[in-house]
Residue, then its C-alpha position, 0 to 999 in steps of 0.5 A: m360507333t354510337t348506340e344508334q348506329f349499332t342498333l341500326l346494324w342490328i335492325l339491318f342484320a334482322l331484316i336480312v336474315l328474316g326476309n331472305s329466310a321467308v323468301l326461301v321458305a316460300l319458294f320451298l313451299n311452292k315446289n309446284r311452281k318450278s321456273r327459272m325465275n324462282f331458281f334465280i330468286m332462290q339463289l339470290a336470296l341465299a346469297d343475301l342471307t349469307v351476307g347477313l350471317i357471314s358479313v353483317l354478324t361477324d362485323i357486329i360481333w367485332r364491333i362488340t369485342i373491339t379487339w380481334h380474338a379469333g387468330n390469324i387464320a380465322c382472320k383470313i378465312i372470315r374475311y375471305l367468306q365475307a368477300v365471297v358473299t358479297y361477290s356472289s350477291t352482285y354476280v347472281l344478279v348478273a346471272l339473272s339479268i343475262d338469263r332475262y336477256d335470253a328469255i326476252t330475245h330468244p323466246m322460242n329457245f327453251s332447249g337447254s335453258w335450265r342447263r344454262a341457268r345452273v351454269l350461270v349460277a355456278a359461274a357467278w359463285f366460282l368467280s366470287a371465290v376467285f375474285s376473293i382470294p387476294i383477301v387471303i393474301f393481304y388480310q392478316e392479324k396485326a397489332i393497331q394502337g395496342q390491340n390485335q385487329c384483323w386488318i389490311e395495310f399497304d405501305e404506299p398510297w398507290k397500292w391502296q389506290l390500285y387495290m381499291t380501283l380493282v375491287a371497284i372494277m370487279l365488284f361494281i363497275i363491270p357488273a354494272l356494265i353487264i347488266s346495263a347492256c342486257y337491259t338496253v337489248i331487253v328494252l329495245t327488244i320489247w320495244s320493237k315487238s310491243k306493236l305485234l302484241t294484242p291486248t288481252g280481253r277480260p272475260r265476263s263471269s257471273t261469279r268471282n271464282d268463274h271469273r278468275t279461272l277464265r281470266h288465267q285460262q285466257e292469259d295462259q292461252d295468250s301466253r302460249r299464242a304469243s310464244s308460238r309467234g315469237l312474241i314476249p308473254r306478259a309474265k316474262i315482261k312482269t319478271v323483267k320489271m322485277t329484275f329491273v327494280i332489283v337492279f336499280v336498288f343494287i346500283l342505289c345501294w352500291s354506287p355511293y360506297i364505291v364512289f366514296d371509297l375511291l374518293q377517300v383513297y385518292g385523297h379527295v375526302p379530308h379525314t374528319q369526324t363529319n366524314i367519319a360519320v358519312a363513311t359509316f352511314i354509306q358503308s350501311l347502304a351496301p348490305l341494305n341491298s340485301a335487306a330490300n330484295p325480299v320486299i321487291y320479291c314480295l311486291f312483284s311475285t304474288h305467290i311468294c307474297r301469298t305463301l309468306r301471309 
């Protein structure tokens, strides 16, 4: 790894840790704004923070030491934790998409919504822990070119192909399909109900504070009126837009990594210095997703951005 690549890795680590820590602090300080959306943002920020602390940081330390010094048990535990936080970052996003689907398609169904939200998040972390179990089996400390490494190795190419295909399916393809299905239904639902939504009038006021107060009161009344008619409040539309951007960035960051790895194990990418450099760059895109999410929260959530300032 070159000095420039190593520096970029440190910058990526700093962005992930500082950004997601700031989001968690902002949500903690805004205790009076409890909502399901904030609950999911907190869980997603926590998952992204652990990606930085467990996955990216241990990768940096390993690149500094070059040789693995922690032993075989630590090899399995650390690799397992790296896999868990990676899966959790993905499946919490799936849980968030399912929750937005429920909020849009069933706007009148408020009973048990918090319980379902907690069940979705618990299921996301549970599936992450289960899907990461093969890591404990396959990874082990072994000598590679005279140096101990925490490594996974298969004696047949088809085993590599099967392993990487299953990882791609569980980590990216299935989550992407679930998220796509949720947002297809969400878009169709919003489209079908958009004609029933009435525009919000802008109240006139002599002072800026009065104008702001009246506007918030009017929006709250419109939101309650829309909910009572089974329509979709403007606040929910905004959270859907934010979630959609989060999903788009997730696909943008992860798809090159998954596609390149599959092409590599199936023998479609020659092992050259240029391709090794490309692989290093593409591998950095996946954790970049964890660094981008806090920026998205700040852009779409005014109270988070206000608290951070």
